[in-house]
Each structure stands twice: as structure tokens, then as C-alpha cells.
Steps between C-alpha positions, in 0.01 A plus 500: 500500500855360477734573207667187366816468280489246212739359256414402139712204397427571131598868489747462792358819654382600844187711575276596789118456532240574763250220592354293784672190619225291346537681169880457509464124554255468216721713274799272559288181428381638167836633392766227543760716343465756770647462841504720822816676582573471878666806639670532844201666658235271386704201604531671850130556487420133450680367810454551876273714705441881463766599754767284336409639154519859612840434665630320196400783269683735720812290515493470119475868454782571750745234404454498115440859410794692344305828593498405873862387483606817335329703770719320763809551292441861453464551877863527628400413856299195411738370227798526745311311770399236248860458382624485861251219569616311186873516610587804310377366165228645271160335545357360180125430441415125564421418133826643394671206667273244328542572133621148442171367604306667213379302204475657155319254290193618306275244679565674835281795376192282520491499876670844561869580522681226689669753740166660584350169599806405699515835688126490573526163677821603683331821618206295626742270682649804672161633606412167637814464691459848653149379614647179640317287230662221289413553131501185274765644263575180325139441407464864381828471299363200321166665442652809334780308320783653702814328635471466873866568558460834324211595731713410810799694376287811418335465848842514653589810291178673605570419865861639471359821360236530768741434774752764375226764488373408842852530635563822321169658643585389849848641467367835380261517802785401743704791359226744584429592129154607390377192320173674397668668205657167386336247268349243746416145398216452746521116497489330843774246589249263654628139537764540222789628718433259784493203266814286556617159598413359835703242686244242384562600141871442535453169682257372225756576229776345698294188581433453122878530432638289788432140364654571162815663657536215739478247208750695284755617764450271805334588830793688664581722205126561435465622868768746442354617180147537653649706784682725250195537270269574798735783615518644149113502471485682835725772355319496162167567653628833635587614148245758361445339159632142542254430784219583258593205274374148533683336789549180297676687233737669739562170672586338166735789410687471838508114480659515160780702654535261793535201271749669275711594797531130575616421151173384364368688195218456243241448766291794413224299329481241770492758778216681314313169486555432872332829580231494240609800294612548141859565382366796295391685815823401668701656216292815524566523865874449442495784252341742734662403830811289446725766653286522810482124542877477447562737790253317727660166411855630560395631837377159625722267303821679615371474861449134444839449359667684790307294749602174330868599488533549884 
């Protein structure tokens, strides 16, 4: 018999009770001041098939547990390998990077802690992606009163953490160390690592961009910009983390740089509209990857400039 967590709106207290599903539904009907508190695990348990649920629970325990993270930190071999895989930097837990996404209003308690709901959906998203399945994250976000952008950002953070550990474990094996004595994650890479942009993805983004660039800059200049942006996207898809972002987001970020280099600024909103994305997501991409995109742009913009000067 399942154990449910409830919230009493009058006393503002949480409590657990054991009952059948039918009894729980009847209990909530009769007591309008009582609501069920959704936890990460029972959100996970409500979505997808059994294999996906099992994998999601494992991802949740491995990527959001301070205890598991501490085990890795305390093991000098594992922690060094993780830092090496992260460019020499310490590796934070995913949620530690998403504190801005938490809501603190009292009403949030009705449906469980905001971060708990957000992380549960993001975890299911990662499990689905590993299995090669598309999860309807936007619908789930709406159903559980969570910002979809927060789910996507947390999904990205989870993926980063998983990739770092996979790389660390592979590095330890390559060096001939005994990995049996090390804290193993035990989560398969599946389709997650192979996920990236295809030539067709790049072409589709460029095709959506082309008419607006031609109208704004003229056919000849637009052609040069398209060639430049395409080359930048080819380089960007080789980047470990940038290639895991939405291709239209990255296209927008690189297009903004291309237009600014031609003396046209304040086009960010219009570029976002051309590619069907929000400026909020574009700003978040800039916050995380502006330096990387600057380097990629400089590589290809300088080459274009040199070519034009001859």
C-alpha cells in the first residue's frame, strides 16, 4: 500500500499517510483544504515506462545526492579525473547551478517544493534521451507548474555532470587503475552522447534564417553571412557542451555576432523571432557560453575578413 504525503492548508503542515489510490482520491475530495504533495520520486513514478522510471530514479540518486557526490570528492583518483574532465575546475552538483530557478512562495508547498518538481522532470528527460525517446517536457512542465526553461537548464546541468563522470571513469580505465574500488555511477550513456546536430539540422536552421537576412542585408551580404554562420555551426557541433544545446539557440547567438560585426546592433529580438526561440533562452545561452561562441566567431570572422582583403 503506497504512502502519500499531504499538505494541510489550514495548519500549513505536511504529513504522511498510508492508503490505497482509491482511498487517497476520496480523501482529497472530502477534504478540500488538503492537497497531495508531489515529491521527485512520485513524479518520476507517474511518467514513462518501467525501464525509464528505473533509470530516472538512478540518475536522480547519482546526480542530486550530496552523499554520492561526497564519495567522489573523497576519492582522490576519481575527483582528479573529474576535475581533469571539467577543465581543471571543481565539479558542482547540477542543482547547485540552478538556485536562481527556485521559487520560495508559500503557495509552492501545495504541490511540493518547486526545485523537486523541476529536477524530477529534468531527470525523466535525461532518462528518455538516453533511451532515445522524446519526452513532452513542455506539457509536463505545465502540468506540474514549472518553468520549461528551468527544466531545460537543469537537464543541461545533469547532462554535463553525467558526461564528466563518464569521461572520468573512461580515463581511469585507460590509465590502468583498478576502477572496482572507485565509486561507479552505473548509468549507461545510451543515445545521450551520440545526440548532436546533423547536416540536415544545420540546413534547416539556416533555411529559416536566410530570407530574413537577405531582406535585411541584401542577397550578397546575406550569402557571406550564411557561409560564415554555417562554418561556425560546424565548429560548434564539435564542442562537448555547446553541441548539446538547441541548434536554433546557438545559431541565434552566432548570428547576433555576425550582424554586430557588420555594424548592425539591437537585432537580438528579431533574430530570436526568425528562429522561433525566446530571448530569455538566448540570454541564458550567452551567460553560459559567450566566451566559447566569441572564440568560434573570431575564428571564422577573421578568416572572412582576410579573404575579403585580398
